[in-house]
N, CA, C and O atoms as a GROMACS GRO file, in nm:
protein
  440
    1UNK      N    1   0.102  -0.088  -0.003
    1UNK     CA    2  -0.032  -0.001   0.007
    1UNK      C    3   0.086   0.145  -0.013
    1UNK      O    4   0.087   0.230  -0.102
    2UNK      N    5   0.172   0.129   0.100
    2UNK     CA    6   0.265   0.249   0.095
    2UNK      C    7   0.347   0.283  -0.050
    2UNK      O    8   0.358   0.390  -0.110
    3UNK      N    9   0.406   0.134  -0.084
    3UNK     CA   10   0.472   0.156  -0.205
    3UNK      C   11   0.375   0.213  -0.359
    3UNK      O   12   0.416   0.272  -0.459
    4UNK      N   13   0.250   0.172  -0.325
    4UNK     CA   14   0.181   0.233  -0.451
    4UNK      C   15   0.152   0.379  -0.405
    4UNK      O   16   0.142   0.463  -0.494
    5UNK      N   17   0.141   0.405  -0.313
    5UNK     CA   18   0.145   0.561  -0.299
    5UNK      C   19   0.233   0.626  -0.320
    5UNK      O   20   0.221   0.730  -0.386
    6UNK      N   21   0.343   0.587  -0.274
    6UNK     CA   22   0.482   0.621  -0.324
    6UNK      C   23   0.511   0.648  -0.484
    6UNK      O   24   0.571   0.744  -0.533
    7UNK      N   25   0.472   0.573  -0.530
    7UNK     CA   26   0.485   0.566  -0.679
    7UNK      C   27   0.387   0.664  -0.751
    7UNK      O   28   0.428   0.724  -0.851
    8UNK      N   29   0.245   0.687  -0.698
    8UNK     CA   30   0.192   0.771  -0.729
    8UNK      C   31   0.246   0.913  -0.708
    8UNK      O   32   0.217   0.999  -0.790
    9UNK      N   33   0.324   0.944  -0.599
    9UNK     CA   34   0.352   1.079  -0.552
    9UNK      C   35   0.486   1.132  -0.573
    9UNK      O   36   0.513   1.249  -0.550
   10UNK      N   37   0.556   1.060  -0.609
   10UNK     CA   38   0.706   1.052  -0.643
   10UNK      C   39   0.721   1.170  -0.754
   10UNK      O   40   0.666   1.164  -0.864
   11UNK      N   41   0.792   1.262  -0.717
   11UNK     CA   42   0.837   1.352  -0.810
   11UNK      C   43   0.994   1.335  -0.842
   11UNK      O   44   1.076   1.340  -0.750
   12UNK      N   45   1.024   1.319  -0.949
   12UNK     CA   46   1.189   1.289  -0.992
   12UNK      C   47   1.243   1.430  -1.003
   12UNK      O   48   1.363   1.439  -0.976
   13UNK      N   49   1.180   1.543  -1.036
   13UNK     CA   50   1.248   1.662  -1.040
   13UNK      C   51   1.309   1.725  -0.934
   13UNK      O   52   1.408   1.798  -0.940
   14UNK      N   53   1.237   1.689  -0.824
   14UNK     CA   54   1.244   1.741  -0.696
   14UNK      C   55   1.404   1.641  -0.648
   14UNK      O   56   1.487   1.718  -0.598
   15UNK      N   57   1.446   1.520  -0.654
   15UNK     CA   58   1.514   1.460  -0.632
   15UNK      C   59   1.661   1.488  -0.719
   15UNK      O   60   1.772   1.482  -0.666
   16UNK      N   61   1.638   1.518  -0.854
   16UNK     CA   62   1.750   1.577  -0.911
   16UNK      C   63   1.801   1.709  -0.897
   16UNK      O   64   1.918   1.744  -0.916
   17UNK      N   65   1.695   1.789  -0.857
   17UNK     CA   66   1.762   1.930  -0.828
   17UNK      C   67   1.854   1.898  -0.710
   17UNK      O   68   1.970   1.939  -0.714
   18UNK      N   69   1.804   1.816  -0.588
   18UNK     CA   70   1.876   1.811  -0.478
   18UNK      C   71   2.000   1.740  -0.511
   18UNK      O   72   2.104   1.767  -0.452
   19UNK      N   73   1.992   1.645  -0.611
   19UNK     CA   74   2.126   1.580  -0.621
   19UNK      C   75   2.211   1.653  -0.736
   19UNK      O   76   2.321   1.612  -0.774
   20UNK      N   77   2.157   1.747  -0.779
   20UNK     CA   78   2.262   1.830  -0.859
   20UNK      C   79   2.296   1.959  -0.763
   20UNK      O   80   2.405   2.012  -0.784
   21UNK      N   81   2.217   2.014  -0.663
   21UNK     CA   82   2.303   2.132  -0.581
   21UNK      C   83   2.393   2.087  -0.472
   21UNK      O   84   2.496   2.149  -0.447
   22UNK      N   85   2.357   1.983  -0.407
   22UNK     CA   86   2.415   1.923  -0.338
   22UNK      C   87   2.548   1.916  -0.318
   22UNK      O   88   2.616   1.944  -0.220
   23UNK      N   89   2.582   1.863  -0.455
   23UNK     CA   90   2.753   1.863  -0.447
   23UNK      C   91   2.805   2.005  -0.458
   23UNK      O   92   2.906   2.042  -0.398
   24UNK      N   93   2.732   2.084  -0.539
   24UNK     CA   94   2.803   2.231  -0.513
   24UNK      C   95   2.836   2.259  -0.411
   24UNK      O   96   2.951   2.298  -0.391
   25UNK      N   97   2.736   2.246  -0.304
   25UNK     CA   98   2.774   2.292  -0.186
   25UNK      C   99   2.875   2.212  -0.110
   25UNK      O  100   2.940   2.262  -0.017
   26UNK      N  101   2.888   2.093  -0.147
   26UNK     CA  102   3.013   2.020  -0.086
   26UNK      C  103   3.159   2.050  -0.151
   26UNK      O  104   3.267   2.018  -0.101
   27UNK      N  105   3.140   2.109  -0.260
   27UNK     CA  106   3.281   2.168  -0.345
   27UNK      C  107   3.316   2.295  -0.263
   27UNK      O  108   3.425   2.333  -0.219
   28UNK      N  109   3.207   2.342  -0.258
   28UNK     CA  110   3.239   2.516  -0.178
   28UNK      C  111   3.277   2.484  -0.033
   28UNK      O  112   3.347   2.569   0.023
   29UNK      N  113   3.246   2.390   0.027
   29UNK     CA  114   3.281   2.343   0.166
   29UNK      C  115   3.445   2.303   0.146
   29UNK      O  116   3.534   2.346   0.220
   30UNK      N  117   3.462   2.234   0.059
   30UNK     CA  118   3.621   2.192   0.043
   30UNK      C  119   3.719   2.303   0.039
   30UNK      O  120   3.829   2.308   0.093
   31UNK      N  121   3.633   2.432  -0.068
   31UNK     CA  122   3.731   2.512  -0.056
   31UNK      C  123   3.745   2.640   0.032
   31UNK      O  124   3.831   2.728   0.023
   32UNK      N  125   3.654   2.633   0.110
   32UNK     CA  126   3.606   2.726   0.228
   32UNK      C  127   3.740   2.749   0.310
   32UNK      O  128   3.771   2.868   0.308
   33UNK      N  129   3.800   2.694   0.358
   33UNK     CA  130   3.909   2.711   0.496
   33UNK      C  131   4.030   2.785   0.397
   33UNK      O  132   4.104   2.856   0.466
   34UNK      N  133   4.064   2.783   0.266
   34UNK     CA  134   4.172   2.817   0.213
   34UNK      C  135   4.103   2.962   0.197
   34UNK      O  136   4.164   3.058   0.244
   35UNK      N  137   3.970   2.983   0.130
   35UNK     CA  138   3.900   3.107   0.111
   35UNK      C  139   3.898   3.205   0.256
   35UNK      O  140   3.911   3.327   0.265
   36UNK      N  141   3.878   3.115   0.351
   36UNK     CA  142   3.900   3.213   0.460
   36UNK      C  143   4.029   3.270   0.513
   36UNK      O  144   4.035   3.374   0.578
   37UNK      N  145   4.140   3.188   0.478
   37UNK     CA  146   4.246   3.236   0.505
   37UNK      C  147   4.277   3.356   0.377
   37UNK      O  148   4.330   3.458   0.421
   38UNK      N  149   4.256   3.355   0.262
   38UNK     CA  150   4.270   3.435   0.187
   38UNK      C  151   4.204   3.587   0.225
   38UNK      O  152   4.266   3.692   0.208
   39UNK      N  153   4.088   3.580   0.272
   39UNK     CA  154   4.015   3.682   0.303
   39UNK      C  155   4.076   3.755   0.448
   39UNK      O  156   4.054   3.874   0.468
   40UNK      N  157   4.142   3.684   0.533
   40UNK     CA  158   4.204   3.751   0.630
   40UNK      C  159   4.336   3.838   0.591
   40UNK      O  160   4.354   3.946   0.646
   41UNK      N  161   4.429   3.784   0.491
   41UNK     CA  162   4.504   3.899   0.432
   41UNK      C  163   4.437   3.999   0.349
   41UNK      O  164   4.336   3.978   0.281
   42UNK      N  165   4.506   4.123   0.360
   42UNK     CA  166   4.474   4.220   0.300
   42UNK      C  167   4.536   4.256   0.167
   42UNK      O  168   4.645   4.312   0.157
   43UNK      N  169   4.458   4.221   0.063
   43UNK     CA  170   4.481   4.219  -0.044
   43UNK      C  171   4.357   4.249  -0.164
   43UNK      O  172   4.253   4.194  -0.128
   44UNK      N  173   4.346   4.306  -0.268
   44UNK     CA  174   4.280   4.334  -0.370
   44UNK      C  175   4.182   4.205  -0.435
   44UNK      O  176   4.247   4.116  -0.490
   45UNK      N  177   4.070   4.194  -0.434
   45UNK     CA  178   3.987   4.102  -0.467
   45UNK      C  179   4.012   4.106  -0.616
   45UNK      O  180   4.030   4.214  -0.673
   46UNK      N  181   4.014   3.964  -0.696
   46UNK     CA  182   3.994   3.963  -0.828
   46UNK      C  183   3.927   3.809  -0.856
   46UNK      O  184   3.920   3.716  -0.775
   47UNK      N  185   3.881   3.812  -1.002
   47UNK     CA  186   3.826   3.681  -1.061
   47UNK      C  187   3.904   3.643  -1.136
   47UNK      O  188   3.974   3.727  -1.194
   48UNK      N  189   3.920   3.519  -1.158
   48UNK     CA  190   4.005   3.439  -1.258
   48UNK      C  191   3.906   3.386  -1.336
   48UNK      O  192   3.844   3.288  -1.293
   49UNK      N  193   3.882   3.432  -1.437
   49UNK     CA  194   3.767   3.428  -1.555
   49UNK      C  195   3.835   3.298  -1.655
   49UNK      O  196   3.773   3.219  -1.725
   50UNK      N  197   3.911   3.304  -1.643
   50UNK     CA  198   3.988   3.178  -1.736
   50UNK      C  199   3.970   3.050  -1.683
   50UNK      O  200   3.951   2.952  -1.755
   51UNK      N  201   3.976   3.045  -1.543
   51UNK     CA  202   3.958   2.911  -1.479
   51UNK      C  203   3.808   2.906  -1.449
   51UNK      O  204   3.770   2.790  -1.431
   52UNK      N  205   3.712   2.997  -1.438
   52UNK     CA  206   3.567   2.964  -1.424
   52UNK      C  207   3.526   2.949  -1.570
   52UNK      O  208   3.417   2.896  -1.592
   53UNK      N  209   3.592   2.985  -1.662
   53UNK     CA  210   3.482   2.963  -1.799
   53UNK      C  211   3.575   2.834  -1.859
   53UNK      O  212   3.504   2.749  -1.914
   54UNK      N  213   3.699   2.808  -1.859
   54UNK     CA  214   3.751   2.693  -1.882
   54UNK      C  215   3.709   2.532  -1.802
   54UNK      O  216   3.711   2.418  -1.848
   55UNK      N  217   3.676   2.578  -1.678
   55UNK     CA  218   3.635   2.457  -1.590
   55UNK      C  219   3.509   2.484  -1.542
   55UNK      O  220   3.420   2.400  -1.532
   56UNK      N  221   3.501   2.589  -1.514
   56UNK     CA  222   3.358   2.589  -1.425
   56UNK      C  223   3.228   2.569  -1.530
   56UNK      O  224   3.140   2.486  -1.509
   57UNK      N  225   3.230   2.639  -1.622
   57UNK     CA  226   3.143   2.660  -1.736
   57UNK      C  227   3.121   2.512  -1.753
   57UNK      O  228   3.023   2.480  -1.685
   58UNK      N  229   3.158   2.435  -1.800
   58UNK     CA  230   3.150   2.281  -1.873
   58UNK      C  231   3.086   2.224  -1.764
   58UNK      O  232   2.977   2.172  -1.785
   59UNK      N  233   3.139   2.224  -1.635
   59UNK     CA  234   3.076   2.148  -1.532
   59UNK      C  235   2.962   2.178  -1.495
   59UNK      O  236   2.884   2.087  -1.467
   60UNK      N  237   2.921   2.314  -1.485
   60UNK     CA  238   2.783   2.346  -1.477
   60UNK      C  239   2.664   2.308  -1.591
   60UNK      O  240   2.544   2.291  -1.569
   61UNK      N  241   2.750   2.298  -1.741
   61UNK     CA  242   2.663   2.240  -1.838
   61UNK      C  243   2.625   2.086  -1.795
   61UNK      O  244   2.513   2.034  -1.790
   62UNK      N  245   2.754   2.029  -1.765
   62UNK     CA  246   2.671   1.859  -1.730
   62UNK      C  247   2.588   1.893  -1.620
   62UNK      O  248   2.491   1.817  -1.620
   63UNK      N  249   2.584   1.989  -1.509
   63UNK     CA  250   2.447   1.988  -1.446
   63UNK      C  251   2.342   2.005  -1.508
   63UNK      O  252   2.251   1.922  -1.516
   64UNK      N  253   2.345   2.147  -1.574
   64UNK     CA  254   2.223   2.150  -1.623
   64UNK      C  255   2.152   2.078  -1.746
   64UNK      O  256   2.039   2.100  -1.789
   65UNK      N  257   2.241   1.995  -1.789
   65UNK     CA  258   2.211   1.910  -1.877
   65UNK      C  259   2.116   1.800  -1.811
   65UNK      O  260   2.009   1.759  -1.857
   66UNK      N  261   2.180   1.763  -1.692
   66UNK     CA  262   2.091   1.658  -1.594
   66UNK      C  263   1.982   1.689  -1.577
   66UNK      O  264   1.900   1.602  -1.606
   67UNK      N  265   1.938   1.801  -1.533
   67UNK     CA  266   1.831   1.882  -1.466
   67UNK      C  267   1.737   1.918  -1.592
   67UNK      O  268   1.614   1.909  -1.585
   68UNK      N  269   1.800   1.957  -1.699
   68UNK     CA  270   1.705   1.987  -1.820
   68UNK      C  271   1.622   1.874  -1.910
   68UNK      O  272   1.534   1.878  -1.996
   69UNK      N  273   1.689   1.781  -1.851
   69UNK     CA  274   1.615   1.616  -1.929
   69UNK      C  275   1.492   1.611  -1.851
   69UNK      O  276   1.401   1.552  -1.910
   70UNK      N  277   1.469   1.648  -1.756
   70UNK     CA  278   1.334   1.626  -1.671
   70UNK      C  279   1.229   1.733  -1.675
   70UNK      O  280   1.125   1.723  -1.608
   71UNK      N  281   1.254   1.837  -1.753
   71UNK     CA  282   1.148   1.978  -1.779
   71UNK      C  283   1.086   1.950  -1.934
   71UNK      O  284   1.130   1.883  -2.026
   72UNK      N  285   0.993   2.012  -1.925
   72UNK     CA  286   0.915   2.009  -2.066
   72UNK      C  287   1.007   2.068  -2.186
   72UNK      O  288   0.984   2.023  -2.298
   73UNK      N  289   1.093   2.147  -2.174
   73UNK     CA  290   1.216   2.213  -2.276
   73UNK      C  291   1.295   2.099  -2.309
   73UNK      O  292   1.335   2.082  -2.424
   74UNK      N  293   1.323   2.012  -2.207
   74UNK     CA  294   1.448   1.921  -2.242
   74UNK      C  295   1.403   1.777  -2.280
   74UNK      O  296   1.475   1.678  -2.273
   75UNK      N  297   1.246   1.780  -2.330
   75UNK     CA  298   1.213   1.638  -2.401
   75UNK      C  299   1.271   1.654  -2.541
   75UNK      O  300   1.271   1.549  -2.605
   76UNK      N  301   1.312   1.747  -2.594
   76UNK     CA  302   1.373   1.740  -2.742
   76UNK      C  303   1.498   1.748  -2.718
   76UNK      O  304   1.551   1.787  -2.822
   77UNK      N  305   1.584   1.733  -2.631
   77UNK     CA  306   1.694   1.728  -2.640
   77UNK      C  307   1.752   1.595  -2.593
   77UNK      O  308   1.873   1.573  -2.593
   78UNK      N  309   1.667   1.514  -2.556
   78UNK     CA  310   1.723   1.353  -2.510
   78UNK      C  311   1.795   1.263  -2.601
   78UNK      O  312   1.883   1.187  -2.560
   79UNK      N  313   1.760   1.271  -2.717
   79UNK     CA  314   1.815   1.202  -2.832
   79UNK      C  315   1.976   1.279  -2.827
   79UNK      O  316   2.065   1.202  -2.862
   80UNK      N  317   2.015   1.394  -2.797
   80UNK     CA  318   2.148   1.432  -2.822
   80UNK      C  319   2.212   1.421  -2.699
   80UNK      O  320   2.329   1.462  -2.703
   81UNK      N  321   2.166   1.371  -2.564
   81UNK     CA  322   2.218   1.373  -2.463
   81UNK      C  323   2.306   1.223  -2.453
   81UNK      O  324   2.244   1.123  -2.489
   82UNK      N  325   2.416   1.209  -2.416
   82UNK     CA  326   2.509   1.079  -2.383
   82UNK      C  327   2.440   1.024  -2.278
   82UNK      O  328   2.404   1.087  -2.178
   83UNK      N  329   2.413   0.863  -2.307
   83UNK     CA  330   2.328   0.801  -2.190
   83UNK      C  331   2.402   0.799  -2.054
   83UNK      O  332   2.339   0.787  -1.950
   84UNK      N  333   2.535   0.809  -2.056
   84UNK     CA  334   2.615   0.807  -1.915
   84UNK      C  335   2.548   0.961  -1.834
   84UNK      O  336   2.548   0.968  -1.711
   85UNK      N  337   2.507   1.052  -1.902
   85UNK     CA  338   2.454   1.191  -1.844
   85UNK      C  339   2.326   1.182  -1.784
   85UNK      O  340   2.274   1.274  -1.721
   86UNK      N  341   2.274   1.066  -1.806
   86UNK     CA  342   2.100   1.029  -1.740
   86UNK      C  343   2.126   1.050  -1.574
   86UNK      O  344   2.228   1.038  -1.506
   87UNK      N  345   2.010   1.082  -1.545
   87UNK     CA  346   2.015   1.084  -1.383
   87UNK      C  347   2.054   0.938  -1.313
   87UNK      O  348   2.105   0.927  -1.201
   88UNK      N  349   2.020   0.826  -1.403
   88UNK     CA  350   2.066   0.711  -1.329
   88UNK      C  351   2.224   0.686  -1.295
   88UNK      O  352   2.278   0.616  -1.209
   89UNK      N  353   2.279   0.772  -1.398
   89UNK     CA  354   2.423   0.760  -1.340
   89UNK      C  355   2.467   0.885  -1.288
   89UNK      O  356   2.497   0.980  -1.360
   90UNK      N  357   2.473   0.885  -1.123
   90UNK     CA  358   2.493   1.001  -1.054
   90UNK      C  359   2.632   1.045  -1.045
   90UNK      O  360   2.659   1.158  -1.005
   91UNK      N  361   2.718   0.966  -1.079
   91UNK     CA  362   2.888   0.978  -1.027
   91UNK      C  363   2.922   1.103  -1.142
   91UNK      O  364   3.017   1.176  -1.116
   92UNK      N  365   2.874   1.118  -1.223
   92UNK     CA  366   2.892   1.229  -1.342
   92UNK      C  367   2.856   1.359  -1.267
   92UNK      O  368   2.933   1.451  -1.240
   93UNK      N  369   2.723   1.350  -1.238
   93UNK     CA  370   2.662   1.462  -1.196
   93UNK      C  371   2.724   1.522  -1.064
   93UNK      O  372   2.732   1.642  -1.038
   94UNK      N  373   2.769   1.416  -0.980
   94UNK     CA  374   2.831   1.462  -0.812
   94UNK      C  375   2.994   1.522  -0.879
   94UNK      O  376   3.050   1.624  -0.841
   95UNK      N  377   3.030   1.454  -0.954
   95UNK     CA  378   3.183   1.498  -0.984
   95UNK      C  379   3.165   1.654  -1.034
   95UNK      O  380   3.230   1.742  -0.978
   96UNK      N  381   3.080   1.681  -1.134
   96UNK     CA  382   3.041   1.793  -1.180
   96UNK      C  383   3.009   1.928  -1.078
   96UNK      O  384   3.040   2.047  -1.087
   97UNK      N  385   2.944   1.862  -0.990
   97UNK     CA  386   2.884   1.960  -0.880
   97UNK      C  387   2.980   1.996  -0.786
   97UNK      O  388   2.964   2.095  -0.714
   98UNK      N  389   3.095   1.913  -0.780
   98UNK     CA  390   3.178   1.944  -0.652
   98UNK      C  391   3.302   2.027  -0.742
   98UNK      O  392   3.378   2.105  -0.684
   99UNK      N  393   3.311   2.005  -0.866
   99UNK     CA  394   3.436   2.080  -0.922
   99UNK      C  395   3.384   2.207  -0.929
   99UNK      O  396   3.458   2.304  -0.910
  100UNK      N  397   3.207   2.229  -0.966
  100UNK     CA  398   3.165   2.353  -1.029
  100UNK      C  399   3.175   2.433  -0.893
  100UNK      O  400   3.219   2.547  -0.908
  101UNK      N  401   3.138   2.391  -0.740
  101UNK     CA  402   3.150   2.464  -0.620
  101UNK      C  403   3.296   2.478  -0.594
  101UNK      O  404   3.323   2.589  -0.546
  102UNK      N  405   3.394   2.402  -0.610
  102UNK     CA  406   3.509   2.441  -0.584
  102UNK      C  407   3.576   2.555  -0.675
  102UNK      O  408   3.654   2.639  -0.630
  103UNK      N  409   3.544   2.549  -0.786
  103UNK     CA  410   3.602   2.640  -0.912
  103UNK      C  411   3.528   2.776  -0.878
  103UNK      O  412   3.587   2.884  -0.873
  104UNK      N  413   3.380   2.756  -0.854
  104UNK     CA  414   3.362   2.884  -0.827
  104UNK      C  415   3.402   2.979  -0.738
  104UNK      O  416   3.393   3.099  -0.766
  105UNK      N  417   3.456   2.930  -0.605
  105UNK     CA  418   3.527   2.975  -0.492
  105UNK      C  419   3.659   3.008  -0.526
  105UNK      O  420   3.710   3.120  -0.513
  106UNK      N  421   3.727   2.879  -0.581
  106UNK     CA  422   3.861   2.927  -0.644
  106UNK      C  423   3.883   3.050  -0.735
  106UNK      O  424   3.976   3.128  -0.713
  107UNK      N  425   3.805   3.064  -0.830
  107UNK     CA  426   3.827   3.180  -0.890
  107UNK      C  427   3.817   3.318  -0.815
  107UNK      O  428   3.874   3.421  -0.851
  108UNK      N  429   3.730   3.303  -0.699
  108UNK     CA  430   3.748   3.439  -0.655
  108UNK      C  431   3.882   3.455  -0.539
  108UNK      O  432   3.907   3.404  -0.430
  109UNK      N  433   3.939   3.540  -0.613
  109UNK     CA  434   4.106   3.538  -0.514
  109UNK      C  435   4.100   3.686  -0.436
  109UNK      O  436   4.015   3.774  -0.443
  110UNK      N  437   4.205   3.681  -0.372
  110UNK     CA  438   4.239   3.805  -0.304
  110UNK      C  439   4.356   3.828  -0.283
  110UNK      O  440   4.390   3.932  -0.225
   0.00000   0.00000   0.00000
């Protein structure tokens, strides 16, 4: 009975959102101690655009595709997405999220 109720009320998009956003937070937490040390130093803030555009945006693209598949706009791109990027294989999403979170804070320099 409970399993049938679960099957009726399950929303895959909420799980996909969480599984995409959570690794970004983990990546940011991995970079946070060094960022705090950089904040303590009195230097000018800069942003490393090359690192962000070369590593950060592609990893954000991988995360976006994994979310876009479950939206009405993404139904047309399913044939073009490699099977390894579907939400059933969360390793790619997790790695891309951790990399994006880390690079997001690593691009901010002081």
